[in-house]
C-alpha positions as CSV (number, residue, x, y, z in Angstrom):
1,M,15.3,-58.0,35.4
2,T,17.5,-56.4,32.7
3,T,19.0,-52.9,33.4
4,L,19.7,-50.7,30.4
5,D,21.5,-47.3,30.3
6,I,19.3,-44.8,28.5
7,A,20.6,-41.3,27.5
8,F,18.6,-38.3,26.4
9,S,19.2,-34.6,26.1
10,T,18.3,-31.9,28.6
11,C,16.2,-30.1,26.0
12,P,12.5,-29.7,26.8
13,N,11.3,-32.0,24.0
14,D,13.3,-34.9,25.5
15,T,12.6,-34.2,29.2
16,F,8.9,-33.9,28.3
17,I,8.7,-37.2,26.5
18,F,10.9,-39.2,29.0
19,H,9.4,-37.7,32.2
20,A,7.0,-40.6,32.6
21,L,9.6,-43.3,32.0
22,F,12.1,-41.5,34.3
23,H,9.6,-41.3,37.1
24,G,8.1,-44.8,36.9
25,L,4.7,-43.6,35.5
26,V,4.6,-46.2,32.8
27,D,5.0,-50.0,32.9
28,T,8.5,-51.0,32.0
29,K,7.8,-54.7,32.1
30,N,10.9,-56.6,33.1
31,L,13.3,-53.8,32.1
32,R,14.9,-51.2,34.3
33,F,16.3,-48.0,32.9
34,K,19.2,-46.1,34.2
35,P,18.9,-42.5,32.9
36,H,21.8,-40.2,31.7
37,L,21.2,-36.6,30.6
38,D,23.5,-34.5,28.6
39,D,23.8,-32.1,25.6
40,V,22.9,-33.8,22.3
41,E,26.4,-33.4,20.8
42,A,28.0,-34.8,23.9
43,L,25.7,-37.8,23.5
44,N,26.7,-38.0,19.8
45,K,30.3,-38.2,20.8
46,K,29.7,-40.8,23.6
47,A,27.8,-43.0,21.1
48,V,31.1,-43.4,19.1
49,S,32.4,-45.4,22.0
50,E,29.0,-47.0,22.6
51,S,28.6,-45.6,26.1
52,F,24.9,-46.3,26.4
53,H,22.5,-49.1,25.4
54,I,19.9,-46.6,24.3
55,T,20.7,-43.0,23.4
56,K,19.5,-39.8,21.8
57,L,21.4,-39.1,18.6
58,S,21.3,-36.5,15.9
59,F,20.3,-38.2,12.6
60,Y,23.7,-37.2,11.2
61,A,25.4,-39.1,14.0
62,L,23.0,-42.1,13.5
63,L,23.9,-42.2,9.8
64,K,27.6,-42.3,10.7
65,L,27.1,-45.0,13.3
66,K,24.7,-47.3,11.5
67,E,26.9,-50.3,12.1
68,S,26.5,-49.9,15.8
69,Y,23.0,-48.4,16.3
70,D,19.5,-49.0,15.0
71,I,16.8,-46.3,15.1
72,L,13.8,-46.8,17.4
73,D,10.3,-46.0,16.0
74,S,9.4,-43.8,18.9
75,G,11.1,-40.8,20.5
76,S,12.3,-39.0,17.3
77,A,12.3,-35.2,16.6
78,L,11.0,-34.6,13.1
79,G,8.6,-32.1,11.7
80,Y,7.9,-29.1,9.6
81,G,9.0,-25.6,10.4
82,C,11.4,-26.8,13.1
83,G,14.8,-26.8,11.3
84,P,18.0,-25.1,12.5
85,L,18.5,-21.4,11.7
86,L,21.7,-19.7,10.4
87,I,21.8,-16.3,12.0
88,S,24.0,-13.2,12.1
89,K,24.1,-9.6,13.3
90,E,24.7,-8.6,9.6
91,P,22.9,-11.2,7.5
92,D,23.2,-9.2,4.3
93,R,27.0,-9.4,4.5
94,F,27.2,-13.2,5.0
95,T,29.7,-14.9,2.7
96,P,30.9,-18.5,2.7
97,E,34.2,-17.3,4.3
98,A,32.3,-16.1,7.4
99,K,33.3,-17.6,10.7
100,I,30.4,-19.8,11.7
101,A,29.7,-21.3,15.1
102,I,28.1,-24.7,15.0
103,P,26.6,-26.8,17.8
104,G,28.6,-29.9,16.9
105,E,30.2,-31.7,14.0
106,L,27.8,-34.7,14.4
107,T,24.6,-32.6,14.5
108,T,22.0,-32.7,11.8
109,A,22.2,-28.9,11.8
110,F,25.8,-29.1,10.6
111,L,24.9,-31.7,8.0
112,L,22.1,-29.4,6.6
113,L,24.6,-26.5,6.5
114,R,27.0,-28.6,4.5
115,L,24.2,-29.7,2.1
116,W,23.1,-26.1,1.6
117,K,26.5,-24.4,1.4
118,P,29.4,-27.0,0.9
119,N,32.0,-24.2,0.7
120,A,31.2,-22.8,4.1
121,T,34.3,-24.2,5.8
122,N,35.3,-21.6,8.4
123,I,33.7,-23.5,11.2
124,E,34.1,-23.4,15.0
125,V,32.4,-26.0,17.3
126,T,30.9,-24.8,20.6
127,R,28.0,-25.7,22.8
128,F,24.6,-24.8,21.4
129,D,23.9,-22.4,24.3
130,N,27.1,-20.4,23.7
131,I,26.3,-19.6,20.1
132,L,24.0,-16.6,20.4
133,E,26.2,-14.8,22.9
134,G,29.2,-15.5,20.6
135,V,27.5,-13.9,17.6
136,Q,26.3,-11.0,19.7
137,S,29.8,-10.3,21.0
138,G,31.4,-10.5,17.5
139,K,33.4,-13.6,18.3
140,Y,31.5,-15.3,15.4
141,D,30.2,-13.8,12.1
142,A,27.3,-16.2,12.1
143,G,25.8,-19.0,14.2
144,L,23.9,-22.2,13.5
145,I,21.2,-22.3,16.2
146,I,19.1,-25.2,17.4
147,H,16.6,-25.9,20.2
148,E,15.3,-22.9,22.1
149,G,17.6,-20.5,20.2
150,R,15.2,-20.1,17.4
151,F,12.7,-18.4,19.7
152,V,15.1,-15.9,21.3
153,Y,17.8,-15.0,18.7
154,Q,16.2,-11.6,18.0
155,E,16.9,-10.7,21.7
156,Y,20.6,-10.9,20.8
157,N,20.3,-8.4,17.9
158,C,20.6,-11.2,15.4
159,A,18.6,-11.8,12.2
160,K,18.0,-14.9,10.1
161,I,20.2,-15.7,7.1
162,I,18.3,-18.9,6.2
163,D,16.0,-21.4,7.8
164,L,17.6,-24.7,6.9
165,G,14.4,-26.5,7.7
166,E,12.5,-24.4,5.2
167,W,15.2,-25.0,2.7
168,W,15.0,-28.8,3.3
169,E,11.2,-28.7,2.9
170,Q,11.4,-26.9,-0.4
171,E,14.0,-29.4,-1.7
172,T,12.2,-32.5,-0.5
173,S,8.6,-31.8,0.6
174,L,9.4,-33.9,3.6
175,P,9.6,-33.3,7.4
176,I,13.1,-32.5,8.6
177,P,14.7,-35.4,10.6
178,L,16.6,-33.8,13.5
179,G,17.1,-36.4,16.2
180,C,16.2,-39.9,17.1
181,I,16.4,-42.5,19.9
182,A,18.7,-45.4,18.9
183,V,19.6,-48.7,20.4
184,Q,22.8,-50.6,20.2
185,K,22.9,-53.5,17.8
186,T,24.2,-55.9,20.4
187,P,22.8,-57.7,23.4
188,P,21.3,-57.0,25.8
189,A,19.6,-54.0,24.3
190,F,19.0,-55.1,20.7
191,E,17.2,-58.3,21.6
192,K,14.7,-56.1,23.6
193,K,14.2,-53.6,20.8
194,K,10.4,-54.1,20.4
195,E,9.8,-53.9,24.2
196,I,11.9,-50.7,24.4
197,E,10.0,-49.1,21.5
198,A,6.7,-49.9,23.2
199,I,7.8,-48.5,26.5
200,I,9.1,-45.3,25.0
201,K,5.9,-44.9,23.0
202,S,3.9,-45.3,26.2
203,S,6.0,-42.6,27.8
204,V,5.4,-40.2,24.9
205,Q,1.7,-41.0,25.0
206,Y,1.6,-40.2,28.7
207,A,3.3,-36.9,28.0
208,F,0.6,-36.1,25.4
209,D,-2.2,-37.1,27.8
210,N,-0.7,-35.3,30.8
211,P,1.2,-32.3,29.4
212,R,1.5,-30.5,32.7
213,A,2.8,-33.4,34.7
214,S,6.4,-32.9,33.5
215,Q,6.5,-29.1,33.9
216,E,8.9,-29.1,36.9
217,F,11.2,-31.7,35.5
218,V,11.4,-29.9,32.2
219,R,12.1,-26.5,33.7
220,K,14.8,-28.0,35.9
221,H,16.9,-28.9,32.9
222,A,15.9,-26.2,30.3
223,Q,18.4,-23.6,29.1
224,E,15.7,-21.0,28.6
225,L,13.4,-20.8,31.7
226,D,10.6,-18.8,30.2
227,D,7.5,-21.0,30.3
228,N,6.3,-19.6,26.9
229,V,9.7,-20.5,25.3
230,I,9.6,-24.0,26.8
231,N,6.0,-24.7,25.7
232,R,6.8,-23.4,22.2
233,H,9.8,-25.7,22.1
234,I,7.8,-28.7,23.1
235,D,4.9,-27.9,20.7
236,L,7.4,-27.6,17.8
237,Y,9.5,-30.7,18.3
238,V,7.0,-33.2,19.9
239,N,4.4,-34.4,17.5
240,D,2.9,-37.5,15.8
241,F,6.4,-38.4,14.4
242,T,7.5,-38.7,18.0
243,L,5.0,-41.4,18.7
244,S,5.9,-43.2,15.5
245,L,8.1,-42.4,12.5
246,G,5.6,-43.7,10.0
247,D,6.2,-43.9,6.3
248,Q,6.9,-40.2,5.9
249,G,9.4,-40.2,8.7
250,I,11.2,-43.2,7.4
251,K,11.3,-41.6,3.9
252,A,12.7,-38.4,5.3
253,V,15.6,-40.2,7.0
254,Q,16.3,-42.2,3.8
255,T,16.3,-39.0,1.8
256,L,18.7,-37.3,4.2
257,E,21.1,-40.2,3.8
258,E,20.8,-40.2,0.0
259,M,21.5,-36.5,-0.2
260,A,24.5,-36.8,2.1
261,R,25.9,-39.7,0.1
262,W,25.3,-37.9,-3.2
263,K,27.1,-34.8,-1.9
264,K,29.9,-37.2,-0.6
265,I,29.4,-36.1,3.0
266,L,28.9,-39.7,4.2
């Protein structure tokens, strides 16, 4: 039996889709998975040193690490109406010189910000769950929020400057590629790629078929504990693209890479 390290984020969409795999509810054939959970930007950074055989990555991180990692067909977060938001207490006064908190230099959110406003360079990196409080307190002029933050930012007296997902959709008419599950391009993981894809797909399908089964596991790791917020998060980020990228998903990833190279960001 082959044992593989698999890393995914603590966000509800990931704990929802990996619950079945984590708890032995799907057939893993001759593979054994050792799970690791962490913030997505922490996983992006750990991927630089190839810490895990299989890992959640922001698509921006994947594009930077293409020599080391290959995308898996199942487990990705893509969709419409689910992009990162740039928010502020005073959105009408936003300028490119504003101090912006971002959830990580390898996040797709930061790549989208750079594509939209290349001259926004006054950046400070912090954990995604520190951003709203930082903007509310005045530590930052604006914040780039992801995950559950899009559902609660108004509770922090903040308003939207731009929805970068909407901007992307207007530019491309494609779903926004946010995060994926990737596998190392070396043994023992890469030679098991097809089996890994099938197992993850079966875990995603189990989640769709048994949506309440993972509730306790998801809440245990969520930043926002309100069930309504958790359910909205899952509904937004887990969809048919999570089961399989399909032609549209692949085209979205290719377009993101093309735009980043054209803007000389990659």
